[in-house]
All heavy atoms as a GROMACS GRO file, in nm:
protein
  583
    1MET      N    1   0.084  -0.119   0.000
    1MET     CA    2   0.000   0.000   0.001
    1MET      C    3   0.089   0.124   0.000
    1MET      O    4   0.176   0.139   0.084
    1MET     CB    5  -0.087  -0.004   0.123
    1MET     CG    6  -0.208   0.079   0.113
    1MET     SD    7  -0.329   0.010   0.228
    1MET     CE    8  -0.395   0.156   0.294
    2ASP      N    9   0.066   0.212  -0.092
    2ASP     CA   10   0.149   0.330  -0.111
    2ASP      C   11   0.082   0.451  -0.042
    2ASP      O   12   0.005   0.523  -0.104
    2ASP     CB   13   0.170   0.356  -0.259
    2ASP     CG   14   0.275   0.460  -0.286
    2ASP    OD1   15   0.349   0.497  -0.191
    2ASP    OD2   16   0.283   0.507  -0.400
    3LEU      N   17   0.113   0.471   0.084
    3LEU     CA   18   0.051   0.580   0.160
    3LEU      C   19   0.096   0.718   0.113
    3LEU      O   20   0.020   0.814   0.122
    3LEU     CB   21   0.079   0.563   0.308
    3LEU     CG   22   0.014   0.442   0.373
    3LEU    CD1   23   0.055   0.433   0.519
    3LEU    CD2   24  -0.136   0.448   0.360
    4GLU      N   25   0.218   0.726   0.060
    4GLU     CA   26   0.267   0.856   0.011
    4GLU      C   27   0.182   0.907  -0.102
    4GLU      O   28   0.153   1.027  -0.110
    4GLU     CB   29   0.413   0.844  -0.033
    4GLU     CG   30   0.508   0.818   0.080
    4GLU     CD   31   0.649   0.792   0.029
    4GLU    OE1   32   0.674   0.802  -0.092
    4GLU    OE2   33   0.735   0.765   0.115
    5PHE      N   34   0.142   0.819  -0.193
    5PHE     CA   35   0.059   0.859  -0.305
    5PHE      C   36  -0.076   0.911  -0.256
    5PHE      O   37  -0.124   1.016  -0.301
    5PHE     CB   38   0.038   0.742  -0.401
    5PHE     CG   39  -0.062   0.772  -0.508
    5PHE    CD1   40  -0.028   0.851  -0.617
    5PHE    CD2   41  -0.190   0.721  -0.503
    5PHE    CE1   42  -0.119   0.880  -0.716
    5PHE    CE2   43  -0.283   0.749  -0.601
    5PHE     CZ   44  -0.247   0.829  -0.708
    6TYR      N   45  -0.137   0.839  -0.163
    6TYR     CA   46  -0.267   0.881  -0.110
    6TYR      C   47  -0.256   1.014  -0.035
    6TYR      O   48  -0.342   1.101  -0.049
    6TYR     CB   49  -0.327   0.774  -0.020
    6TYR     CG   50  -0.366   0.649  -0.096
    6TYR    CD1   51  -0.309   0.528  -0.066
    6TYR    CD2   52  -0.458   0.655  -0.199
    6TYR    CE1   53  -0.343   0.414  -0.136
    6TYR    CE2   54  -0.494   0.541  -0.270
    6TYR     CZ   55  -0.436   0.421  -0.238
    6TYR     OH   56  -0.470   0.310  -0.307
    7TRP      N   57  -0.149   1.031   0.043
    7TRP     CA   58  -0.133   1.157   0.115
    7TRP      C   59  -0.111   1.272   0.017
    7TRP      O   60  -0.162   1.381   0.034
    7TRP     CB   61  -0.018   1.150   0.214
    7TRP     CG   62   0.002   1.281   0.280
    7TRP    CD1   63   0.108   1.365   0.267
    7TRP    CD2   64  -0.088   1.348   0.370
    7TRP    NE1   65   0.088   1.478   0.341
    7TRP    CE2   66  -0.030   1.472   0.405
    7TRP    CE3   67  -0.213   1.316   0.421
    7TRP    CZ2   68  -0.093   1.562   0.489
    7TRP    CZ3   69  -0.275   1.406   0.507
    7TRP    CH2   70  -0.216   1.526   0.540
    8TYR      N   71  -0.033   1.247  -0.089
    8TYR     CA   72  -0.008   1.350  -0.190
    8TYR      C   73  -0.141   1.395  -0.252
    8TYR      O   74  -0.162   1.515  -0.276
    8TYR     CB   75   0.085   1.295  -0.298
    8TYR     CG   76   0.106   1.390  -0.413
    8TYR    CD1   77   0.196   1.493  -0.403
    8TYR    CD2   78   0.035   1.375  -0.532
    8TYR    CE1   79   0.216   1.582  -0.509
    8TYR    CE2   80   0.055   1.462  -0.637
    8TYR     CZ   81   0.144   1.564  -0.625
    8TYR     OH   82   0.162   1.651  -0.729
    9GLU      N   83  -0.229   1.302  -0.279
    9GLU     CA   84  -0.355   1.335  -0.346
    9GLU      C   85  -0.454   1.405  -0.251
    9GLU      O   86  -0.529   1.493  -0.293
    9GLU     CB   87  -0.420   1.210  -0.404
    9GLU     CG   88  -0.344   1.151  -0.520
    9GLU     CD   89  -0.337   1.244  -0.639
    9GLU    OE1   90  -0.431   1.321  -0.662
    9GLU    OE2   91  -0.234   1.240  -0.710
   10ILE      N   92  -0.455   1.366  -0.124
   10ILE     CA   93  -0.560   1.416  -0.034
   10ILE      C   94  -0.514   1.533   0.052
   10ILE      O   95  -0.597   1.605   0.108
   10ILE     CB   96  -0.614   1.300   0.053
   10ILE    CG1   97  -0.750   1.337   0.107
   10ILE    CG2   98  -0.520   1.267   0.165
   10ILE    CD1   99  -0.827   1.222   0.162
   11SER      N  100  -0.384   1.558   0.061
   11SER     CA  101  -0.334   1.661   0.154
   11SER      C  102  -0.391   1.801   0.132
   11SER      O  103  -0.426   1.868   0.229
   11SER     CB  104  -0.182   1.665   0.153
   11SER     OG  105  -0.132   1.700   0.027
   12PRO      N  106  -0.408   1.852   0.007
   12PRO     CA  107  -0.465   1.986  -0.005
   12PRO      C  108  -0.606   1.995   0.050
   12PRO      O  109  -0.646   2.097   0.106
   12PRO     CB  110  -0.461   2.017  -0.154
   12PRO     CG  111  -0.421   1.893  -0.222
   12PRO     CD  112  -0.369   1.797  -0.122
   13PHE      N  113  -0.684   1.888   0.034
   13PHE     CA  114  -0.820   1.889   0.088
   13PHE      C  115  -0.819   1.884   0.240
   13PHE      O  116  -0.901   1.949   0.306
   13PHE     CB  117  -0.901   1.772   0.029
   13PHE     CG  118  -0.908   1.778  -0.121
   13PHE    CD1  119  -0.832   1.693  -0.198
   13PHE    CD2  120  -0.989   1.870  -0.185
   13PHE    CE1  121  -0.836   1.697  -0.335
   13PHE    CE2  122  -0.995   1.876  -0.322
   13PHE     CZ  123  -0.919   1.789  -0.398
   14VAL      N  124  -0.727   1.807   0.296
   14VAL     CA  125  -0.713   1.802   0.442
   14VAL      C  126  -0.674   1.940   0.496
   14VAL      O  127  -0.730   1.987   0.595
   14VAL     CB  128  -0.610   1.694   0.483
   14VAL    CG1  129  -0.580   1.702   0.632
   14VAL    CG2  130  -0.659   1.556   0.447
   15TYR      N  131  -0.578   2.005   0.432
   15TYR     CA  132  -0.536   2.139   0.472
   15TYR      C  133  -0.654   2.238   0.468
   15TYR      O  134  -0.673   2.316   0.559
   15TYR     CB  135  -0.424   2.192   0.385
   15TYR     CG  136  -0.294   2.116   0.394
   15TYR    CD1  137  -0.203   2.119   0.290
   15TYR    CD2  138  -0.260   2.040   0.505
   15TYR    CE1  139  -0.083   2.049   0.295
   15TYR    CE2  140  -0.142   1.969   0.512
   15TYR     CZ  141  -0.054   1.976   0.406
   15TYR     OH  142   0.064   1.907   0.412
   16THR      N  143  -0.729   2.233   0.359
   16THR     CA  144  -0.839   2.327   0.342
   16THR      C  145  -0.949   2.302   0.444
   16THR      O  146  -1.000   2.398   0.506
   16THR     CB  147  -0.896   2.317   0.199
   16THR    OG1  148  -0.788   2.336   0.106
   16THR    CG2  149  -1.002   2.419   0.174
   17VAL      N  150  -0.986   2.177   0.464
   17VAL     CA  151  -1.092   2.146   0.561
   17VAL      C  152  -1.047   2.178   0.703
   17VAL      O  153  -1.122   2.239   0.782
   17VAL     CB  154  -1.136   1.998   0.549
   17VAL    CG1  155  -1.224   1.956   0.664
   17VAL    CG2  156  -1.205   1.976   0.416
   18ALA      N  157  -0.923   2.144   0.736
   18ALA     CA  158  -0.871   2.173   0.871
   18ALA      C  159  -0.864   2.325   0.893
   18ALA      O  160  -0.899   2.373   1.001
   18ALA     CB  161  -0.735   2.110   0.891
   19GLY      N  162  -0.819   2.396   0.791
   19GLY     CA  163  -0.812   2.543   0.804
   19GLY      C  164  -0.949   2.605   0.824
   19GLY      O  165  -0.968   2.694   0.907
   20GLY      N  166  -1.048   2.557   0.750
   20GLY     CA  167  -1.184   2.608   0.768
   20GLY      C  168  -1.241   2.574   0.904
   20GLY      O  169  -1.306   2.658   0.969
   21PHE      N  170  -1.214   2.453   0.950
   21PHE     CA  171  -1.263   2.412   1.082
   21PHE      C  172  -1.200   2.498   1.192
   21PHE      O  173  -1.269   2.550   1.279
   21PHE     CB  174  -1.233   2.265   1.105
   21PHE     CG  175  -1.266   2.218   1.244
   21PHE    CD1  176  -1.396   2.194   1.279
   21PHE    CD2  177  -1.168   2.198   1.338
   21PHE    CE1  178  -1.429   2.150   1.408
   21PHE    CE2  179  -1.198   2.156   1.466
   21PHE     CZ  180  -1.329   2.132   1.500
   22PHE      N  181  -1.066   2.513   1.186
   22PHE     CA  182  -0.999   2.590   1.290
   22PHE      C  183  -1.029   2.739   1.281
   22PHE      O  184  -1.032   2.808   1.383
   22PHE     CB  185  -0.847   2.568   1.284
   22PHE     CG  186  -0.807   2.429   1.328
   22PHE    CD1  187  -0.728   2.350   1.246
   22PHE    CD2  188  -0.850   2.378   1.448
   22PHE    CE1  189  -0.691   2.222   1.286
   22PHE    CE2  190  -0.815   2.250   1.488
   22PHE     CZ  191  -0.736   2.172   1.406
   23LEU      N  192  -1.055   2.787   1.160
   23LEU     CA  193  -1.094   2.929   1.147
   23LEU      C  194  -1.229   2.954   1.214
   23LEU      O  195  -1.250   3.058   1.276
   23LEU     CB  196  -1.098   2.969   1.000
   23LEU     CG  197  -1.120   3.115   0.970
   23LEU    CD1  198  -1.008   3.200   1.029
   23LEU    CD2  199  -1.128   3.138   0.820
   24GLY      N  200  -1.318   2.858   1.203
   24GLY     CA  201  -1.449   2.871   1.265
   24GLY      C  202  -1.445   2.864   1.418
   24GLY      O  203  -1.530   2.918   1.487
   25ARG      N  204  -1.342   2.799   1.472
   25ARG     CA  205  -1.332   2.783   1.616
   25ARG      C  206  -1.230   2.876   1.680
   25ARG      O  207  -1.215   2.875   1.800
   25ARG     CB  208  -1.297   2.640   1.649
   25ARG     CG  209  -1.395   2.544   1.585
   25ARG     CD  210  -1.419   2.416   1.650
   25ARG     NE  211  -1.386   2.400   1.788
   25ARG     CZ  212  -1.476   2.384   1.886
   25ARG    NH1  213  -1.603   2.385   1.856
   25ARG    NH2  214  -1.437   2.364   2.008
   26ALA      N  215  -1.158   2.954   1.598
   26ALA     CA  216  -1.052   3.040   1.649
   26ALA      C  217  -1.109   3.159   1.724
   26ALA      O  218  -1.210   3.217   1.683
   26ALA     CB  219  -0.963   3.087   1.535
   27ASP      N  220  -1.039   3.197   1.832
   27ASP     CA  221  -1.085   3.313   1.908
   27ASP      C  222  -0.970   3.409   1.939
   27ASP      O  223  -0.989   3.505   2.011
   27ASP     CB  224  -1.151   3.267   2.039
   27ASP     CG  225  -1.057   3.184   2.125
   27ASP    OD1  226  -0.947   3.152   2.077
   27ASP    OD2  227  -1.095   3.152   2.238
   28ALA      N  228  -0.855   3.384   1.884
   28ALA     CA  229  -0.740   3.473   1.906
   28ALA      C  230  -0.664   3.488   1.773
   28ALA      O  231  -0.693   3.418   1.675
   28ALA     CB  232  -0.647   3.416   2.012
   29ALA      N  233  -0.568   3.577   1.773
   29ALA     CA  234  -0.496   3.608   1.648
   29ALA      C  235  -0.410   3.491   1.598
   29ALA      O  236  -0.409   3.464   1.478
   29ALA     CB  237  -0.408   3.733   1.668
   30LEU      N  238  -0.341   3.423   1.688
   30LEU     CA  239  -0.252   3.315   1.645
   30LEU      C  240  -0.329   3.199   1.582
   30LEU      O  241  -0.290   3.152   1.474
   30LEU     CB  242  -0.165   3.268   1.760
   30LEU     CG  243  -0.060   3.163   1.723
   30LEU    CD1  244   0.036   3.218   1.621
   30LEU    CD2  245   0.014   3.119   1.848
   31PRO      N  246  -0.437   3.150   1.640
   31PRO     CA  247  -0.513   3.043   1.574
   31PRO      C  248  -0.575   3.089   1.441
   31PRO      O  249  -0.582   3.010   1.348
   31PRO     CB  250  -0.621   3.005   1.673
   31PRO     CG  251  -0.573   3.052   1.804
   31PRO     CD  252  -0.487   3.171   1.776
   32ILE      N  253  -0.615   3.214   1.433
   32ILE     CA  254  -0.669   3.264   1.307
   32ILE      C  255  -0.563   3.267   1.200
   32ILE      O  256  -0.586   3.225   1.086
   32ILE     CB  257  -0.732   3.406   1.328
   32ILE    CG1  258  -0.861   3.394   1.412
   32ILE    CG2  259  -0.762   3.471   1.194
   32ILE    CD1  260  -0.919   3.527   1.452
   33MET      N  261  -0.444   3.312   1.234
   33MET     CA  262  -0.336   3.315   1.136
   33MET      C  263  -0.296   3.172   1.093
   33MET      O  264  -0.268   3.148   0.976
   33MET     CB  265  -0.215   3.390   1.189
   33MET     CG  266  -0.239   3.538   1.202
   33MET     SD  267  -0.094   3.638   1.240
   33MET     CE  268  -0.032   3.561   1.386
   34SER      N  269  -0.296   3.079   1.188
   34SER     CA  270  -0.263   2.942   1.155
   34SER      C  271  -0.369   2.881   1.061
   34SER      O  272  -0.336   2.811   0.965
   34SER     CB  273  -0.253   2.857   1.281
   34SER     OG  274  -0.149   2.906   1.364
   35ALA      N  275  -0.495   2.910   1.090
   35ALA     CA  276  -0.603   2.859   1.005
   35ALA      C  277  -0.595   2.920   0.866
   35ALA      O  278  -0.614   2.851   0.765
   35ALA     CB  279  -0.738   2.891   1.069
   36LEU      N  280  -0.566   3.048   0.857
   36LEU     CA  281  -0.551   3.112   0.726
   36LEU      C  282  -0.432   3.056   0.649
   36LEU      O  283  -0.437   3.041   0.527
   36LEU     CB  284  -0.538   3.264   0.741
   36LEU     CG  285  -0.662   3.337   0.788
   36LEU    CD1  286  -0.634   3.484   0.811
   36LEU    CD2  287  -0.775   3.320   0.687
   37LEU      N  288  -0.326   3.022   0.722
   37LEU     CA  289  -0.210   2.960   0.656
   37LEU      C  290  -0.247   2.822   0.600
   37LEU      O  291  -0.206   2.789   0.486
   37LEU     CB  292  -0.096   2.948   0.756
   37LEU     CG  293   0.036   2.894   0.701
   37LEU    CD1  294   0.091   2.986   0.593
   37LEU    CD2  295   0.137   2.880   0.812
   38LEU      N  296  -0.323   2.744   0.674
   38LEU     CA  297  -0.370   2.614   0.624
   38LEU      C  298  -0.458   2.631   0.500
   38LEU      O  299  -0.444   2.558   0.401
   38LEU     CB  300  -0.444   2.538   0.732
   38LEU     CG  301  -0.359   2.470   0.838
   38LEU    CD1  302  -0.448   2.420   0.951
   38LEU    CD2  303  -0.281   2.356   0.779
   39LEU      N  304  -0.550   2.725   0.506
   39LEU     CA  305  -0.638   2.750   0.392
   39LEU      C  306  -0.556   2.795   0.269
   39LEU      O  307  -0.581   2.750   0.158
   39LEU     CB  308  -0.741   2.858   0.427
   39LEU     CG  309  -0.856   2.814   0.514
   39LEU    CD1  310  -0.937   2.935   0.561
   39LEU    CD2  311  -0.944   2.718   0.440
   40THR      N  312  -0.460   2.882   0.291
   40THR     CA  313  -0.376   2.932   0.182
   40THR      C  314  -0.293   2.819   0.123
   40THR      O  315  -0.280   2.808   0.001
   40THR     CB  316  -0.283   3.044   0.231
   40THR    OG1  317  -0.365   3.148   0.289
   40THR    CG2  318  -0.200   3.102   0.120
   41ALA      N  319  -0.238   2.733   0.208
   41ALA     CA  320  -0.158   2.621   0.158
   41ALA      C  321  -0.243   2.527   0.074
   41ALA      O  322  -0.202   2.485  -0.036
   41ALA     CB  323  -0.095   2.546   0.275
   42GLY      N  324  -0.359   2.491   0.122
   42GLY     CA  325  -0.446   2.401   0.047
   42GLY      C  326  -0.490   2.462  -0.084
   42GLY      O  327  -0.489   2.398  -0.189
   43GLY      N  328  -0.529   2.588  -0.082
   43GLY     CA  329  -0.570   2.657  -0.205
   43GLY      C  330  -0.458   2.671  -0.305
   43GLY      O  331  -0.478   2.654  -0.425
   44THR      N  332  -0.337   2.699  -0.256
   44THR     CA  333  -0.224   2.714  -0.345
   44THR      C  334  -0.189   2.582  -0.412
   44THR      O  335  -0.164   2.577  -0.534
   44THR     CB  336  -0.102   2.766  -0.267
   44THR    OG1  337  -0.134   2.891  -0.208
   44THR    CG2  338   0.019   2.782  -0.357
   45ILE      N  339  -0.190   2.474  -0.336
   45ILE     CA  340  -0.160   2.343  -0.393
   45ILE      C  341  -0.263   2.306  -0.500
   45ILE      O  342  -0.228   2.263  -0.610
   45ILE     CB  343  -0.152   2.234  -0.284
   45ILE    CG1  344  -0.035   2.260  -0.192
   45ILE    CG2  345  -0.144   2.096  -0.345
   45ILE    CD1  346  -0.035   2.174  -0.068
   46LEU      N  347  -0.389   2.327  -0.470
   46LEU     CA  348  -0.493   2.294  -0.568
   46LEU      C  349  -0.482   2.380  -0.692
   46LEU      O  350  -0.495   2.332  -0.806
   46LEU     CB  351  -0.632   2.311  -0.505
   46LEU     CG  352  -0.668   2.207  -0.400
   46LEU    CD1  353  -0.797   2.247  -0.329
   46LEU    CD2  354  -0.682   2.072  -0.465
   47PHE      N  355  -0.453   2.508  -0.676
   47PHE     CA  356  -0.438   2.601  -0.789
   47PHE      C  357  -0.321   2.560  -0.877
   47PHE      O  358  -0.332   2.554  -1.001
   47PHE     CB  359  -0.421   2.744  -0.740
   47PHE     CG  360  -0.392   2.842  -0.851
   47PHE    CD1  361  -0.492   2.884  -0.936
   47PHE    CD2  362  -0.264   2.889  -0.870
   47PHE    CE1  363  -0.465   2.974  -1.037
   47PHE    CE2  364  -0.235   2.978  -0.971
   47PHE     CZ  365  -0.336   3.021  -1.055
   48LEU      N  366  -0.206   2.530  -0.815
   48LEU     CA  367  -0.088   2.494  -0.892
   48LEU      C  368  -0.107   2.360  -0.965
   48LEU      O  369  -0.062   2.343  -1.079
   48LEU     CB  370   0.034   2.489  -0.802
   48LEU     CG  371   0.081   2.626  -0.752
   48LEU    CD1  372   0.196   2.609  -0.654
   48LEU    CD2  373   0.122   2.716  -0.867
   49ARG      N  374  -0.173   2.265  -0.900
   49ARG     CA  375  -0.198   2.136  -0.965
   49ARG      C  376  -0.291   2.155  -1.087
   49ARG      O  377  -0.269   2.096  -1.192
   49ARG     CB  378  -0.261   2.037  -0.869
   49ARG     CG  379  -0.163   1.979  -0.771
   49ARG     CD  380  -0.229   1.870  -0.691
   49ARG     NE  381  -0.141   1.824  -0.585
   49ARG     CZ  382  -0.177   1.736  -0.494
   49ARG    NH1  383  -0.299   1.685  -0.496
   49ARG    NH2  384  -0.092   1.700  -0.400
   50ARG      N  385  -0.393   2.237  -1.070
   50ARG     CA  386  -0.485   2.261  -1.181
   50ARG      C  387  -0.415   2.332  -1.295
   50ARG      O  388  -0.430   2.296  -1.412
   50ARG     CB  389  -0.604   2.343  -1.134
   50ARG     CG  390  -0.700   2.380  -1.244
   50ARG     CD  391  -0.823   2.449  -1.190
   50ARG     NE  392  -0.895   2.521  -1.290
   50ARG     CZ  393  -0.971   2.466  -1.382
   50ARG    NH1  394  -0.981   2.336  -1.390
   50ARG    NH2  395  -1.035   2.539  -1.471
   51THR      N  396  -0.334   2.433  -1.264
   51THR     CA  397  -0.262   2.507  -1.369
   51THR      C  398  -0.167   2.414  -1.442
   51THR      O  399  -0.159   2.418  -1.566
   51THR     CB  400  -0.181   2.622  -1.304
   51THR    OG1  401  -0.272   2.705  -1.231
   51THR    CG2  402  -0.110   2.705  -1.409
   52HIS      N  403  -0.097   2.329  -1.370
   52HIS     CA  404  -0.003   2.235  -1.433
   52HIS      C  405  -0.079   2.136  -1.521
   52HIS      O  406  -0.036   2.105  -1.633
   52HIS     CB  407   0.077   2.163  -1.326
   52HIS     CG  408   0.173   2.063  -1.383
   52HIS    ND1  409   0.287   2.100  -1.448
   52HIS    CD2  410   0.170   1.928  -1.385
   52HIS    CE1  411   0.351   1.992  -1.488
   52HIS    NE2  412   0.284   1.886  -1.450
   53ALA      N  413  -0.192   2.084  -1.474
   53ALA     CA  414  -0.269   1.988  -1.551
   53ALA      C  415  -0.322   2.050  -1.679
   53ALA      O  416  -0.318   1.989  -1.787
   53ALA     CB  417  -0.384   1.932  -1.469
   54LEU      N  418  -0.369   2.174  -1.672
   54LEU     CA  419  -0.419   2.243  -1.792
   54LEU      C  420  -0.307   2.266  -1.892
   54LEU      O  421  -0.324   2.252  -2.013
   54LEU     CB  422  -0.487   2.374  -1.754
   54LEU     CG  423  -0.620   2.361  -1.680
   54LEU    CD1  424  -0.670   2.498  -1.640
   54LEU    CD2  425  -0.722   2.290  -1.767
   55ARG      N  426  -0.189   2.304  -1.843
   55ARG     CA  427  -0.075   2.328  -1.931
   55ARG      C  428  -0.032   2.198  -1.999
   55ARG      O  429  -0.002   2.196  -2.118
   55ARG     CB  430   0.041   2.388  -1.851
   55ARG     CG  431   0.156   2.432  -1.940
   55ARG     CD  432   0.267   2.500  -1.864
   55ARG     NE  433   0.214   2.610  -1.784
   55ARG     CZ  434   0.250   2.632  -1.657
   55ARG    NH1  435   0.336   2.555  -1.597
   55ARG    NH2  436   0.200   2.735  -1.591
   56MET      N  437  -0.030   2.090  -1.923
   56MET     CA  438   0.008   1.961  -1.983
   56MET      C  439  -0.096   1.915  -2.085
   56MET      O  440  -0.061   1.856  -2.188
   56MET     CB  441   0.023   1.855  -1.875
   56MET     CG  442   0.142   1.873  -1.783
   56MET     SD  443   0.298   1.866  -1.875
   56MET     CE  444   0.352   2.035  -1.860
   57ARG      N  445  -0.223   1.944  -2.059
   57ARG     CA  446  -0.328   1.907  -2.155
   57ARG      C  447  -0.312   1.988  -2.285
   57ARG      O  448  -0.328   1.935  -2.394
   57ARG     CB  449  -0.465   1.932  -2.096
   57ARG     CG  450  -0.578   1.882  -2.183
   57ARG     CD  451  -0.713   1.903  -2.121
   57ARG     NE  452  -0.721   1.842  -1.992
   57ARG     CZ  453  -0.800   1.882  -1.894
   57ARG    NH1  454  -0.877   1.986  -1.912
   57ARG    NH2  455  -0.802   1.820  -1.778
   58GLU      N  456  -0.281   2.118  -2.271
   58GLU     CA  457  -0.260   2.199  -2.391
   58GLU      C  458  -0.140   2.148  -2.472
   58GLU      O  459  -0.147   2.144  -2.595
   58GLU     CB  460  -0.236   2.345  -2.351
   58GLU     CG  461  -0.358   2.418  -2.305
   58GLU     CD  462  -0.326   2.559  -2.258
   58GLU    OE1  463  -0.209   2.601  -2.268
   58GLU    OE2  464  -0.419   2.626  -2.210
   59LEU      N  465  -0.033   2.111  -2.403
   59LEU     CA  466   0.085   2.060  -2.475
   59LEU      C  467   0.055   1.928  -2.544
   59LEU      O  468   0.105   1.900  -2.652
   59LEU     CB  469   0.202   2.044  -2.379
   59LEU     CG  470   0.264   2.174  -2.330
   59LEU    CD1  471   0.373   2.145  -2.226
   59LEU    CD2  472   0.321   2.256  -2.445
   60ALA      N  473  -0.026   1.845  -2.482
   60ALA     CA  474  -0.060   1.717  -2.541
   60ALA      C  475  -0.151   1.733  -2.663
   60ALA      O  476  -0.142   1.659  -2.758
   60ALA     CB  477  -0.128   1.626  -2.439
   61ASP      N  478  -0.240   1.834  -2.658
   61ASP     CA  479  -0.333   1.858  -2.768
   61ASP      C  480  -0.269   1.934  -2.883
   61ASP      O  481  -0.317   1.928  -2.997
   61ASP     CB  482  -0.456   1.936  -2.720
   61ASP     CG  483  -0.542   1.852  -2.628
   61ASP    OD1  484  -0.526   1.728  -2.629
   61ASP    OD2  485  -0.624   1.910  -2.555
   62ALA      N  486  -0.162   2.007  -2.857
   62ALA     CA  487  -0.098   2.087  -2.962
   62ALA      C  488  -0.029   1.995  -3.062
   62ALA      O  489   0.029   1.893  -3.024
   62ALA     CB  490   0.005   2.181  -2.899
   63PRO      N  491  -0.037   2.030  -3.189
   63PRO     CA  492   0.032   1.948  -3.288
   63PRO      C  493   0.182   1.957  -3.269
   63PRO      O  494   0.236   2.061  -3.232
   63PRO     CB  495  -0.010   2.009  -3.422
   63PRO     CG  496  -0.052   2.148  -3.390
   63PRO     CD  497  -0.104   2.144  -3.248
   64SER      N  498   0.248   1.846  -3.288
   64SER     CA  499   0.393   1.845  -3.269
   64SER      C  500   0.457   1.924  -3.382
   64SER      O  501   0.420   1.914  -3.498
   64SER     CB  502   0.447   1.704  -3.264
   64SER     OG  503   0.421   1.640  -3.387
   65ARG      N  504   0.555   2.003  -3.346
   65ARG     CA  505   0.625   2.084  -3.443
   65ARG      C  506   0.771   2.044  -3.445
   65ARG      O  507   0.829   2.013  -3.341
   65ARG     CB  508   0.614   2.232  -3.408
   65ARG     CG  509   0.474   2.286  -3.422
   65ARG     CD  510   0.470   2.430  -3.391
   65ARG     NE  511   0.447   2.440  -3.245
   65ARG     CZ  512   0.476   2.547  -3.172
   65ARG    NH1  513   0.525   2.653  -3.226
   65ARG    NH2  514   0.454   2.548  -3.044
   66ALA      N  515   0.829   2.049  -3.561
   66ALA     CA  516   0.973   2.023  -3.570
   66ALA      C  517   1.047   2.141  -3.512
   66ALA      O  518   1.004   2.256  -3.524
   66ALA     CB  519   1.013   2.004  -3.716
   67PRO      N  520   1.156   2.116  -3.444
   67PRO     CA  521   1.229   2.228  -3.383
   67PRO      C  522   1.281   2.321  -3.492
   67PRO      O  523   1.327   2.280  -3.597
   67PRO     CB  524   1.345   2.161  -3.308
   67PRO     CG  525   1.353   2.022  -3.362
   67PRO     CD  526   1.219   1.989  -3.419
   68ALA      N  527   1.268   2.446  -3.467
   68ALA     CA  528   1.312   2.549  -3.562
   68ALA      C  529   1.464   2.557  -3.563
   68ALA      O  530   1.528   2.549  -3.457
   68ALA     CB  531   1.254   2.685  -3.526
   69ARG      N  532   1.519   2.567  -3.683
   69ARG     CA  533   1.663   2.579  -3.695
   69ARG      C  534   1.702   2.724  -3.676
   69ARG      O  535   1.638   2.815  -3.730
   69ARG     CB  536   1.709   2.532  -3.831
   69ARG     CG  537   1.687   2.382  -3.848
   69ARG     CD  538   1.723   2.334  -3.983
   69ARG     NE  539   1.852   2.387  -4.028
   69ARG     CZ  540   1.908   2.359  -4.143
   69ARG    NH1  541   1.848   2.277  -4.225
   69ARG    NH2  542   2.024   2.412  -4.177
   70PRO      N  543   1.804   2.751  -3.597
   70PRO     CA  544   1.844   2.890  -3.578
   70PRO      C  545   1.902   2.948  -3.706
   70PRO      O  546   1.967   2.880  -3.785
   70PRO     CB  547   1.953   2.881  -3.468
   70PRO     CG  548   2.000   2.740  -3.472
   70PRO     CD  549   1.885   2.657  -3.525
   71THR      N  550   1.869   3.071  -3.730
   71THR     CA  551   1.920   3.140  -3.849
   71THR      C  552   2.045   3.218  -3.810
   71THR      O  553   2.056   3.269  -3.698
   71THR     CB  554   1.816   3.235  -3.906
   71THR    OG1  555   1.779   3.330  -3.805
   71THR    CG2  556   1.692   3.162  -3.951
   72PRO      N  557   2.141   3.229  -3.901
   72PRO     CA  558   2.261   3.305  -3.867
   72PRO      C  559   2.228   3.453  -3.851
   72PRO      O  560   2.139   3.507  -3.916
   72PRO     CB  561   2.354   3.284  -3.988
   72PRO     CG  562   2.264   3.233  -4.098
   72PRO     CD  563   2.146   3.171  -4.033
   73ALA      N  564   2.299   3.515  -3.761
   73ALA     CA  565   2.277   3.657  -3.733
   73ALA      C  566   2.323   3.739  -3.852
   73ALA      O  567   2.427   3.713  -3.912
   73ALA     CB  568   2.352   3.698  -3.609
   74LYS      N  569   2.246   3.841  -3.886
   74LYS     CA  570   2.281   3.929  -3.997
   74LYS      C  571   2.354   4.051  -3.941
   74LYS      O  572   2.314   4.106  -3.838
   74LYS     CB  573   2.156   3.973  -4.072
   74LYS     CG  574   2.086   3.858  -4.138
   74LYS     CD  575   1.962   3.907  -4.209
   74LYS     CE  576   1.888   3.790  -4.269
   74LYS     NZ  577   1.768   3.831  -4.339
   75SER      N  578   2.457   4.092  -4.010
   75SER     CA  579   2.528   4.210  -3.962
   75SER      C  580   2.519   4.324  -4.057
   75SER      O  581   2.479   4.322  -4.165
   75SER     CB  582   2.676   4.181  -3.936
   75SER     OG  583   2.728   4.079  -4.012
   0.00000   0.00000   0.00000
């Protein structure tokens, strides 16, 4: 059983849910900042994963192009 894979997939949701839960129960500045940090971490991970997946999908859908040959500099 590969627990690292499962943790990698579920961790942003755990961070987001924990941050929301602790933000709802926070009554001082330090717990509020910690909860906001958890929310920010979860949101950032989800945003970056989505951005990367969309970029990879665009690259996969784009027609393959032959690499362009560099042209000599003109003087």
